[in-house]
N, C-alpha and C positions, 0 to 999 in steps of 0.2 A: 504494501499500498504506499502511494504517495501523497503529500499534501499540496494542495492548491490554494494559494492565498487569493482572497476575495477583499477589494477596496471599500465595498459598501456592505450594507447590512444583509442584503440578499442576492440572490442571483437565481435566473432561471435555469431550470434544468436542461434544456436546449442549448442555452449559454454554457454552461459548465461542460458539457461533453464535449463542445467545442475547443473551449479555453484548455481544457486538459488533454487535448489532442486524442480523445477515445473516439472521435469520428470525424470525417473530412468536410462534412458540411450539414446544413439543417435538413436536407433531405435524408441522410443515413442516419441522423439522429430521429427523426420523426419515423422511419422505419423499424427502426430497433424498439423503440418505445412501442410502437403498435404491436409487434410481435411478441412483447412481454420479456423483452431480454435485457432490460435496464432495472435494477434495483436501488431503493433508496432506503438505507438503514435496515435493510434486510428484507424488504417488502418489494415487491414488482408494482413500478409505477406507470401509469398508462398516461399521464398528463404532461405533456412537453413543458407546458408554462408553469410547472410546480414551483413555487418559490422555496430555495434551500438556503440555509445558514450554517454560519460556524458550527461545525461539529457533526454536521451530516455527512455520511459515508454513502457513495455511489459506487455501484459496481455493473461492469459492462463487460461480457466475455471473461470473465476470470480476473480481470483488472480493478482494483479498487482505489477511489482516491476519497481523501478526507478534506473538506472544506476547513480552512483556518481563516480568521479575521487578520489582516494585515494591522500591525500595531499602531 
């Protein structure tokens, strides 16, 4: 698992997937989410626009990232 820093209090799931280089673009993010391949805090997430905050853990294809707030 690696950490991804966010500047603001929240970030949308689709944006995080791109920021963390887990997907190439929004289309790929949408497909992964639609097919139930994205988990947030261990649960399958179906909303690309879900708001994430520091401490959330996102998993895609066995890769996990944790959000941390930039100090």
